[in-house]
C-alpha positions in Angstrom: -23.4 -1.1 -29.0 -24.5 2.5 -28.5 -26.5 2.7 -25.2 -28.3 5.4 -23.3 -29.7 5.3 -19.8 -32.9 7.1 -18.9 -33.9 7.8 -15.3 -37.1 9.5 -14.0 -35.4 12.4 -12.2 -32.3 13.0 -10.2 -33.6 15.2 -7.4 -33.3 12.7 -4.5 -30.9 9.9 -3.5 -32.6 6.6 -2.7 -32.8 3.0 -3.8 -33.5 3.8 -7.5 -30.4 6.1 -7.6 -28.2 3.4 -6.1 -29.4 1.0 -8.9 -28.6 3.7 -11.4 -25.0 4.0 -10.0 -24.5 0.3 -10.5 -25.9 0.4 -14.0 -23.6 3.3 -14.9 -20.6 1.2 -13.8 -21.4 -1.3 -16.5 -21.6 1.3 -19.2 -19.6 4.3 -17.9 -19.7 6.2 -21.2 -23.5 6.0 -21.5 -25.2 9.4 -21.1 -28.0 9.7 -18.6 -31.3 11.3 -19.8 -33.4 12.6 -17.0 -36.3 15.0 -16.5 -34.6 17.0 -13.7 -31.1 17.0 -12.1 -30.0 18.7 -8.9 -26.4 17.7 -8.1 -26.7 18.7 -4.4 -29.9 16.6 -3.9 -28.2 13.5 -5.2 -25.0 14.2 -3.1 -22.9 14.8 -6.3 -23.0 11.1 -7.1 -23.4 11.6 -10.9 -21.2 14.7 -11.5 -18.8 12.7 -13.7 -21.5 11.6 -16.0 -22.9 13.2 -19.2 -26.4 14.2 -18.1 -29.1 15.5 -20.4 -32.2 17.0 -18.9 -35.6 18.0 -20.2 -37.1 21.5 -20.5 -38.3 21.1 -16.9 -34.8 21.8 -15.7 -35.5 25.5 -16.4 -38.9 25.6 -14.8 -38.8 27.6 -11.5 -39.3 25.4 -8.4 -39.6 22.2 -10.4 -36.5 20.5 -8.8 -38.0 20.7 -5.3 -41.7 20.4 -6.3 -41.6 17.9 -9.1 -44.6 15.9 -7.8 -47.0 18.7 -8.8 -45.8 18.6 -12.5 -47.0 15.2 -13.8 -48.4 16.6 -17.1 -45.1 18.4 -17.8 -43.1 15.4 -16.9 -45.2 13.3 -19.3 -44.4 15.8 -22.1 -40.8 16.1 -21.1 -40.0 12.3 -21.3 -41.6 12.1 -24.7 -39.4 14.9 -26.2 -36.1 13.1 -25.7 -34.7 12.1 -29.1 -33.0 8.7 -28.7 -32.8 7.7 -32.3 -29.0 7.6 -32.2 -28.8 4.6 -29.8 -29.0 0.9 -30.4 -30.3 0.2 -26.9 -32.1 2.4 -24.4 -32.3 1.2 -20.8 -34.9 3.1 -18.8 -34.6 2.9 -15.0 -38.1 3.7 -14.0 -40.7 3.9 -11.2 -42.9 6.5 -13.0 -42.2 8.4 -16.3 -38.9 7.1 -17.9 -40.3 3.9 -19.4 -42.8 6.0 -21.5 -40.1 7.5 -23.7 -40.5 7.1 -27.4 -37.9 5.1 -29.5 -37.8 4.3 -33.2 -38.1 0.8 -34.6 -34.3 0.3 -34.8 -33.8 0.9 -31.1 -34.3 -1.7 -28.4 -36.0 -0.4 -25.3 -35.6 -2.3 -22.0 -37.1 -1.1 -18.8 -35.7 -1.9 -15.3 -39.0 -1.3 -13.4 -38.9 -0.5 -9.7 -42.7 -0.3 -9.7 -45.6 0.5 -12.0 -46.4 4.2 -11.3 -47.7 3.9 -7.7 -49.7 7.1 -7.5 -51.4 6.2 -10.8 -52.4 2.7 -9.8 -52.1 1.4 -6.2 -52.0 4.6 -4.3 -53.9 7.0 -6.4 -56.5 7.6 -3.7 -53.8 8.6 -1.2 -51.6 10.7 -3.5 -53.0 14.1 -2.5 -53.0 13.1 1.2 -49.4 12.0 1.2 -48.0 15.3 0.0 -48.9 18.8 1.1 -50.3 20.1 -2.2 -52.1 23.4 -2.5 -55.9 23.2 -2.4 -56.3 23.9 -6.1 -53.9 21.0 -6.9 -55.9 18.6 -4.7 -59.0 19.3 -6.8 -57.3 18.8 -10.1 -55.4 15.6 -9.3 -58.3 13.0 -9.1 -59.6 13.6 -12.6 -56.1 14.0 -13.9 -55.3 10.5 -12.6 -57.6 8.9 -15.2 -55.6 10.4 -18.0 -52.3 9.5 -16.4 -53.3 5.9 -16.0 -54.2 5.7 -19.7 -51.0 7.3 -20.7 -49.0 5.0 -18.5 -50.7 1.9 -19.7 -50.4 2.6 -23.4 -46.8 3.9 -22.9 -45.9 0.5 -21.6 -46.3 -0.9 -25.1 -43.2 1.0 -26.2 -41.1 -1.2 -23.9 -39.6 -4.2 -25.7 -38.7 -6.1 -22.5 -39.4 -5.5 -18.8 -37.1 -6.3 -15.9 -38.8 -6.3 -12.5 -36.8 -5.6 -9.3 -38.8 -8.3 -7.4 -41.4 -11.0 -7.8 -43.8 -8.6 -6.0 -43.3 -6.0 -8.7 -43.4 -8.6 -11.5 -46.9 -9.5 -10.3 -47.9 -5.8 -10.5 -46.4 -5.4 -14.0 -48.5 -8.3 -15.1 -51.7 -6.9 -13.5 -51.4 -3.3 -14.7 -49.5 -3.6 -18.0 -50.4 -7.2 -19.0 -46.7 -7.9 -19.6 -44.3 -10.6 -18.4 -41.0 -9.6 -16.9 -37.7 -11.0 -15.8 -36.8 -10.5 -12.2 -33.4 -9.1 -11.2 -33.2 -7.9 -7.6 -31.4 -4.5 -7.0 -27.8 -4.5 -5.9 -26.8 -4.0 -2.3 -23.2 -3.3 -1.2 -23.2 -6.1 1.3 -19.5 -6.0 1.7 -19.8 -2.6 3.2 -21.6 -4.0 6.2 -20.4 -6.1 9.1 -21.5 -8.2 12.0 -20.6 -7.3 15.6 -20.2 -9.7 18.6 -23.3 -10.3 20.7 -21.7 -8.6 23.7 -21.3 -5.5 21.6 -24.9 -5.2 20.7 -26.8 -2.1 21.8 -30.1 -2.1 23.5 -31.9 -0.2 20.8 -34.1 -1.1 17.8 -33.7 0.6 14.5 -35.6 2.2 11.5 -33.9 3.7 8.5 -35.5 5.6 5.6 -37.3 8.8 4.4 -40.0 10.0 6.8 -43.1 9.6 4.7 -46.6 8.5 5.6 -46.6 5.2 3.8 -43.5 4.2 5.8 -45.7 3.8 8.9 -43.0 5.1 11.2 -45.7 6.6 13.4 -47.1 3.2 14.1 -43.7 1.9 15.3 -43.2 5.1 17.5 -46.5 4.6 19.2 -45.6 0.9 19.9 -42.2 1.8 21.3 -43.7 4.6 23.4 -45.9 2.0 25.0 -43.2 -0.6 25.5 -40.7 2.1 26.6 -38.0 0.4 24.6 -35.2 2.4 22.8 -35.8 3.2 19.2 -33.3 5.0 16.8 -34.6 6.5 13.6 -32.1 7.4 10.8 -33.3 9.6 8.0 -35.2 12.8 7.2 -38.4 13.7 5.4 -41.7 15.6 5.4 -43.1 13.7 8.4 -40.2 14.6 10.7 -42.1 17.4 12.6 -45.2 15.2 13.2 -43.2 12.2 14.2 -41.1 14.3 16.7 -44.4 15.5 18.3 -45.7 12.0 19.0 -42.3 10.5 20.0 -41.7 9.6 23.6 -38.4 9.8 25.5 -37.1 6.5 24.3 -37.2 7.5 20.6 -34.1 9.1 19.1 -34.0 10.9 15.8 -30.5 10.7 14.3 -31.1 12.6 11.1 -28.7 11.9 8.3 -25.5 10.1 9.3 -22.4 9.2 7.4 -22.1 5.8 5.7 -19.6 4.7 8.3 -21.8 5.6 11.2 -24.8 3.9 9.6 -22.9 0.6 9.3 -22.1 0.7 12.9 -25.7 1.6 13.9 -27.0 -1.3 11.8 -24.5 -3.8 13.3 -25.3 -3.0 16.9 -29.1 -2.8 16.7 -31.2 -5.4 18.4 -33.4 -5.7 15.3 -34.4 -3.7 12.3 -38.1 -2.6 12.2 -39.7 -2.6 8.7 -43.4 -1.7 9.0 -44.2 -0.7 5.4 -44.9 -2.4 2.1 -42.1 -1.8 -0.3 -41.4 -2.9 -3.9 -37.8 -3.7 -2.8 -36.5 -2.6 0.6 -32.8 -2.0 0.2 -32.5 -0.9 3.9 -33.9 -4.3 4.9 -31.2 -6.1 3.0 -28.6 -3.9 4.5 -29.8 -4.9 8.0 -29.6 -8.6 7.0 -26.0 -7.9 5.7 -25.3 -6.6 9.2 -26.5 -9.8 10.7 -29.5 -8.2 12.3 -33.0 -9.8 12.2 -36.0 -8.0 10.9 -39.3 -7.3 12.5 -41.4 -6.7 9.4 -44.9 -6.3 8.0 -45.8 -9.3 5.9 -46.3 -7.5 2.6 -44.4 -6.4 -0.4 -41.0 -7.9 -1.5 -39.7 -8.4 2.1 -41.8 -11.6 2.2 -39.4 -13.1 -0.4 -36.3 -12.5 1.8 -37.2 -13.3 5.4 -37.4 -16.8 6.9 -39.7 -16.6 9.9 -37.9 -17.4 13.1 -34.5 -17.6 11.4 -33.9 -14.1 9.9 -36.8 -12.3 11.4 -40.4 -12.3 12.5 -43.5 -10.9 10.7 -46.6 -9.1 11.8 -49.6 -9.5 9.5 -51.5 -6.2 10.3 -50.1 -2.7 10.5 -51.4 -2.0 14.0 -49.6 -1.0 17.2 -50.8 -4.2 18.9 -49.3 -6.4 16.2 -46.0 -4.5 16.2 -45.7 -5.0 20.0 -46.6 -8.7 19.7 -43.9 -9.1 17.0 -41.3 -7.4 19.2 -42.1 -9.7 22.1 -41.9 -12.8 19.8 -38.5 -11.5 18.6 -37.3 -11.3 22.2 -38.0 -15.0 22.7 -35.8 -16.2 19.8 -32.0 -16.6 19.6 -30.9 -15.4 16.1 -27.7 -16.4 14.4 -26.1 -13.3 12.9 -23.7 -15.3 10.6 -26.7 -17.1 9.1 -28.7 -13.9 8.7 -25.8 -12.3 6.9 -25.3 -15.3 4.6 -28.9 -14.8 3.2 -27.9 -11.3 1.9 -24.9 -12.3 -0.2 -27.0 -13.1 -3.3 -27.6 -9.3 -3.6 -24.0 -8.5 -4.2 -23.5 -5.7 -6.8 -21.4 -7.9 -9.1 -24.2 -10.5 -9.4 -26.7 -7.7 -10.3 -24.3 -6.2 -12.9 -23.6 -9.6 -14.6 -27.4 -10.4 -14.8 -28.3 -7.0 -16.3 -25.4 -7.1 -18.8 -26.2 -10.6 -19.9 -29.9 -9.9 -20.2 -29.4 -6.8 -22.3 -26.8 -8.3 -24.6 -29.0 -11.4 -25.1 -32.1 -9.3 -25.9 -30.0 -7.1 -28.3 -28.8 -10.2 -30.1 -32.4 -11.5 -30.5 -33.6 -8.1 -31.6 -31.0 -7.8 -34.3 -31.7 -11.3 -35.6 -35.4 -10.7 -35.7 -35.0 -7.5 -37.7 -32.6 -9.3 -40.2 -35.2 -12.0 -40.6 -38.0 -9.6 -41.3 -35.8 -7.6 -43.8 -34.7 -10.7 -45.6 -38.3 -11.9 -45.8 -39.4 -8.5 -47.3 -36.7 -8.6 -49.9 -37.8 -12.0 -51.1 
């Protein structure tokens, strides 16, 4: 079976790129087609792979400003010639699923989310990123075209895999398609529990500093409570968050994997104030035996048991965050039980499910074509 993997762009290293790593381990010889690739920005994780990029690779400034090039990315993904392959697996949260394949190629999409800035967050897209004024004027009318392109492009996908039930619901709403749910992998064995007496006094957030992550909300709450809060990560909101942070808030920047595991294990609790399609960092916290204090939205609702593995707050307000922290402080959590809930996300489980699904769909695809061909001959 000749298979190719298509990824939106390799200019950042986050949850989608971790999924891509796990997929590449299943089919190590499969080439990766992607709009853009910057080895440094993905920490050299894919240097041993055959990577084929679009014409955007040669466009000045595109690697670090890819969000202002939607029309070119739409064109770039359609220009990949994938006729050689029996199966194309697109790993997509935006453009990759809209590639074009011929009738002899099976196209399966692992969907992290329907294009968020085309659908759910289109009103906030220009606010989220610091676009030039002229770009802000062009984006709103352009979004209508992008939504149409995205919707009709979804019909080129033979089968959808959703990364959570939350995303499966959104695929159904926007593309009118059913999907099979396979949660992303988490290297749960890399994380450990520490003894209660070894716990620190701090709470923890991990992730890229972006507006939708609602880190400012948590900072304001911890300023008022005067409780220690550590934040691991970087991003465009760093300067603003630093300005509003009080003396109990510590910005740790990027840390090594080994340091991060220890930081997770010793935290009082992990704060998760945003709505995510699948929050890998939340699962990493569970794998470290630490309870979550989380907004009741997105996929995290599927993974937290109220009072056993964490507590929810139903509104993204400072007052509700403070109330959730106080509730957390009144509960005695069992770290071993919390960790046990994360084991279903082991990478081997993910890889087996993906492999079995694709092989089954390929077998059905071949049988259907043989049936049609035989019928035409008769």
